[in-house]
C-alpha positions in Angstrom: -23.8 -150.3 -100.9 -20.2 -150.7 -99.6 -21.4 -149.8 -96.1 -24.1 -152.5 -96.2 -21.7 -155.1 -97.4 -19.2 -154.4 -94.6 -21.8 -155.5 -92.0 -22.4 -159.3 -91.8 -26.0 -158.7 -90.8 -26.7 -155.7 -93.0 -28.9 -155.9 -96.1 -27.1 -157.2 -99.2 -27.7 -155.2 -102.3 -26.8 -156.2 -105.8 -27.2 -153.4 -108.3 -27.4 -154.0 -112.0 -28.1 -151.7 -114.9 -31.8 -152.2 -114.6 -32.7 -153.4 -111.1 -31.6 -153.4 -107.5 -32.3 -156.5 -105.4 -32.3 -156.3 -101.6 -31.9 -159.3 -99.3 -33.4 -158.7 -95.9 -31.0 -159.4 -93.0 -31.7 -162.5 -90.9 -31.3 -162.6 -87.2 -27.7 -162.5 -86.1 -26.2 -165.6 -84.3 -22.4 -166.1 -84.6 -22.5 -169.9 -85.2 -19.2 -170.0 -87.1 -17.5 -167.9 -84.4 -18.7 -170.3 -81.7 -17.9 -173.4 -83.7 -15.6 -175.0 -81.1 -18.6 -175.2 -78.7 -20.6 -177.1 -81.3 -17.6 -179.3 -82.2 -17.2 -180.1 -78.5 -20.9 -181.0 -78.1 -20.6 -183.4 -81.1 -17.6 -185.1 -79.5 -19.4 -185.4 -76.2 -22.1 -187.3 -78.0 -19.9 -189.4 -80.3 -17.1 -190.5 -77.9 -19.3 -192.7 -75.6 -20.7 -194.4 -78.7 -17.3 -195.0 -80.2 -16.2 -196.5 -76.9 -19.1 -199.0 -77.0 -18.6 -199.8 -80.7 -15.0 -200.6 -80.2 -15.3 -202.5 -76.9 -18.7 -204.1 -77.1 -19.6 -204.1 -80.8 -23.2 -204.3 -81.9 -26.3 -206.5 -81.2 -26.5 -208.1 -84.7 -29.8 -209.2 -86.0 -30.1 -212.6 -87.7 -29.6 -210.9 -91.1 -26.0 -210.2 -90.2 -25.2 -212.8 -87.5 -26.8 -215.8 -89.2 -28.5 -218.7 -87.3 -32.1 -219.5 -86.5 -34.6 -217.2 -84.7 -37.7 -218.6 -83.0 -40.7 -216.5 -82.1 -42.4 -218.7 -79.5 -45.5 -218.3 -77.3 -46.0 -220.7 -74.4 -49.3 -222.1 -73.1 -48.6 -220.9 -69.6 -47.0 -217.7 -68.4 -43.3 -218.0 -68.3 -40.5 -215.6 -67.3 -37.4 -214.9 -69.4 -35.3 -216.5 -66.7 -37.3 -219.7 -66.8 -37.0 -219.9 -70.6 -33.3 -219.3 -70.5 -32.9 -222.0 -67.8 -34.8 -224.5 -69.9 -32.7 -223.7 -73.0 -29.5 -224.3 -71.0 -30.9 -227.6 -69.6 -31.4 -229.0 -73.0 -27.9 -228.0 -74.0 -28.6 -225.4 -76.6 -26.4 -222.3 -76.8 -28.6 -219.3 -77.6 -30.1 -216.0 -76.4 -33.6 -215.2 -75.1 -35.5 -211.9 -75.3 -39.0 -211.1 -74.3 -41.2 -210.1 -77.2 -44.6 -208.6 -77.6 -47.8 -210.2 -76.3 -46.1 -212.8 -74.1 -43.8 -214.1 -76.8 -40.1 -214.9 -76.6 -37.4 -214.4 -79.2 -34.9 -217.3 -79.1 -31.8 -217.1 -81.3 -29.6 -220.2 -81.7 -27.1 -221.4 -84.3 -28.2 -222.7 -87.6 -30.9 -225.4 -87.2 -32.6 -227.4 -89.9 -36.4 -228.1 -89.7 -35.9 -231.4 -87.8 -33.7 -229.7 -85.1 -36.1 -226.8 -84.9 -39.0 -229.2 -84.0 -36.8 -231.1 -81.5 -35.9 -227.9 -79.8 -39.5 -226.7 -79.4 -40.6 -230.1 -78.1 -37.8 -230.2 -75.6 -38.6 -226.7 -74.4 -42.3 -227.6 -73.9 -41.3 -230.7 -71.9 -38.9 -228.8 -69.7 -41.4 -226.0 -69.0 -44.4 -228.3 -68.8 -46.5 -226.4 -71.2 -47.4 -226.2 -74.9 -45.3 -224.3 -77.4 -46.9 -222.3 -80.2 -44.5 -221.2 -82.9 -45.3 -217.7 -84.3 -42.5 -217.8 -86.8 -39.1 -219.4 -87.4 -36.4 -217.6 -89.5 -33.2 -219.2 -90.6 -30.2 -217.4 -92.2 -27.1 -219.3 -93.2 -23.6 -218.0 -92.3 -22.7 -217.4 -95.9 -25.8 -215.3 -96.6 -25.2 -213.3 -93.4 -21.6 -212.6 -94.4 -22.7 -211.4 -97.9 -25.3 -209.2 -96.3 -22.7 -207.5 -94.1 -20.3 -206.9 -97.1 -23.1 -205.5 -99.3 -24.3 -203.2 -96.5 -20.9 -201.6 -96.1 -20.3 -201.4 -99.8 -23.6 -199.6 -100.2 -22.6 -197.0 -97.5 -19.1 -196.6 -99.0 -20.5 -196.2 -102.5 -23.0 -193.6 -101.4 -20.3 -191.6 -99.6 -17.9 -191.7 -102.6 -20.7 -190.6 -105.0 -21.8 -187.8 -102.7 -18.2 -186.5 -102.5 -17.7 -186.7 -106.2 -21.0 -184.9 -106.9 -20.4 -182.1 -104.5 -16.8 -181.6 -105.7 -18.2 -181.3 -109.3 -21.1 -179.1 -108.2 -18.9 -176.5 -106.4 -15.9 -176.6 -108.7 -16.8 -173.1 -110.0 -16.5 -171.5 -106.6 -13.4 -169.3 -106.2 -10.5 -171.8 -106.0 -11.8 -174.2 -108.6 -11.6 -177.9 -108.0 -9.7 -177.4 -104.8 -12.7 -175.5 -103.4 -15.0 -178.3 -104.7 -13.0 -180.8 -102.7 -13.3 -178.6 -99.6 -17.1 -178.3 -100.0 -17.5 -182.0 -100.7 -15.1 -183.1 -98.0 -16.8 -181.0 -95.3 -20.2 -182.4 -96.2 -18.7 -185.9 -96.0 -17.3 -185.3 -92.6 -20.7 -184.1 -91.4 -22.2 -187.4 -92.8 -19.6 -189.4 -90.8 -20.7 -187.5 -87.7 -24.3 -188.6 -88.3 -23.3 -192.2 -88.9 -21.1 -192.2 -85.8 -23.9 -190.8 -83.6 -26.4 -193.3 -85.0 -24.0 -196.3 -84.7 -22.9 -195.3 -81.2 -26.4 -195.0 -79.8 -27.5 -198.3 -81.2 -24.4 -200.0 -79.8 -25.3 -198.6 -76.4 -28.9 -199.7 -76.7 -28.1 -203.1 -78.1 -25.0 -204.2 -76.3 -25.0 -201.8 -73.3 -28.7 -202.1 -72.3 -29.6 -205.3 -74.1 -32.6 -203.8 -75.9 -33.9 -205.4 -79.1 -34.7 -202.0 -80.5 -30.9 -201.5 -80.7 -30.4 -204.4 -83.1 -28.5 -204.0 -86.3 -30.3 -205.5 -89.3 -31.1 -204.7 -92.9 -33.8 -202.2 -91.8 -31.1 -200.3 -89.8 -28.9 -200.2 -92.9 -31.8 -198.8 -94.9 -32.3 -196.1 -92.2 -28.6 -195.2 -92.4 -28.7 -194.7 -96.2 -31.9 -192.7 -95.8 -30.2 -190.5 -93.2 -27.2 -190.0 -95.4 -29.3 -188.7 -98.2 -31.5 -186.5 -96.0 -28.5 -185.0 -94.2 -26.5 -184.1 -97.3 -29.6 -182.5 -98.7 -29.7 -179.9 -95.9 -25.9 -179.3 -96.2 -26.2 -178.6 -100.0 -28.8 -176.0 -99.3 -26.5 -174.1 -97.0 -23.5 -174.6 -99.3 -25.4 -173.3 -102.3 -26.4 -170.2 -100.4 -22.7 -169.6 -99.5 -21.9 -169.9 -103.2 -24.6 -167.3 -104.1 -23.5 -164.9 -101.3 -19.9 -165.1 -102.3 -20.9 -163.5 -105.6 -23.2 -160.8 -104.0 -21.2 -159.9 -100.9 -17.7 -159.5 -102.2 -16.5 -157.3 -99.4 -17.3 -159.9 -96.7 -14.8 -162.5 -95.5 -15.6 -166.1 -96.1 -16.4 -166.6 -92.4 -18.9 -163.8 -92.5 -20.5 -165.1 -95.7 -20.7 -168.6 -94.2 -22.4 -167.4 -91.0 -24.8 -165.2 -93.0 -25.7 -168.2 -95.2 -26.4 -170.4 -92.1 -28.8 -167.7 -90.7 -30.6 -167.5 -94.0 -31.2 -171.2 -94.3 -31.4 -172.5 -90.7 -35.1 -171.9 -90.1 -36.0 -173.7 -93.3 -33.9 -176.7 -92.4 -35.1 -176.9 -88.8 -38.8 -176.5 -89.8 -38.6 -179.1 -92.5 -36.9 -181.6 -90.2 -39.3 -180.9 -87.4 -42.3 -182.0 -89.6 -40.5 -185.3 -90.3 -39.7 -185.8 -86.6 -43.4 -185.4 -85.7 -44.3 -188.2 -88.1 -41.5 -190.5 -86.8 -42.5 -189.9 -83.2 -46.0 -190.9 -84.0 -44.8 -194.1 -85.7 -42.5 -194.8 -82.7 -45.4 -194.5 -80.3 -48.2 -196.2 -82.3 -46.2 -198.3 -84.8 -45.6 -202.1 -84.5 -42.7 -203.5 -82.6 -41.0 -204.8 -85.8 -40.7 -201.2 -87.0 -39.5 -199.5 -83.8 -35.8 -200.0 -84.5 -36.1 -198.7 -88.0 -38.1 -195.7 -86.9 -35.8 -194.9 -84.0 -32.8 -195.0 -86.3 -34.5 -192.6 -88.7 -35.5 -190.3 -85.8 -31.9 -190.2 -84.4 -30.4 -189.7 -87.8 -32.8 -186.9 -88.9 -32.1 -184.9 -85.7 -28.4 -185.5 -85.9 -28.3 -184.7 -89.6 -30.1 -181.4 -89.1 -27.7 -180.5 -86.3 -24.6 -181.4 -88.3 -25.8 -179.5 -91.4 -26.3 -176.3 -89.5 -23.7 -176.4 -86.8 -20.9 -178.7 -88.1 -20.7 -178.8 -91.9 -20.2 -175.1 -92.6 -17.9 -174.4 -89.6 -15.8 -177.4 -90.9 -15.7 -175.8 -94.3 -14.5 -172.5 -92.7 -11.8 -174.2 -90.8 -10.7 -176.2 -93.9 -10.5 -173.1 -96.0 -8.6 -171.2 -93.3 -6.0 -174.0 -93.0 -5.7 -173.9 -96.8 -5.0 -170.2 -96.7 -8.2 -169.1 -98.5 -9.7 -165.8 -97.5 -12.7 -166.1 -99.9 
């Protein structure tokens, strides 16, 4: 038994008075030993997004920015440049984006119903065509500000509760509450990685490329909270296997136990996430335009969450425990 436990990839055997249980060895990949490569890859993805978030910000939807959004269709074919020119000629400060089926999304400051009608009539006169309003959405500045605050409070509250739960859940690991904080903190850092990747990509799509799919709205925040829950679920599976292996494989170092646990759970995490990715890709291709931003956010978050759970969370835990001087 001692010989088997000395090998990270050997079969782990736990003998009791009545039974002997053998755990079949998984394929060997030294993920923990190559953690700096995976940390470097994460930074390569995150840093451009952080640059855009700091320097350019986000393309905010009307939920967060406030104002009035017109979804208009004109009787004659018009280009985006022509609509923008007509909007400038009537003295309205706003943005124009091409929508689906020849429609245009026009965002302006807050406009009451009388000003909404006046704007559409003026556009029709300037362009020499009829204007068909598909929809008009108005959000006041106060409501938009409250939405922003509530969105960040929701994300912060979810993160704090996850940290508290994981700290409590793993407090019985060798080291007590200190180990619980290490497990919970490592999972939280992996979550921050996923949020940074998602926010950075949407900043690049929205502000960098001017794509409406990169718009930040309430659906995006819903996707972020969903990703947070999905990502920490995979991380807990790996951490729980570490806890179990620390009991069985007492002669292994913590780094060996961590790497073994990743190998035992990686296939399950990747396969589970892949089935979700297939559904999201189908929705992204065949779904409506109004859902594309939400589906894209989920798709990016699920892929990033799976990566961070396997390649970031556990290596971070190993580094944290090593810095704290723990060998087990």
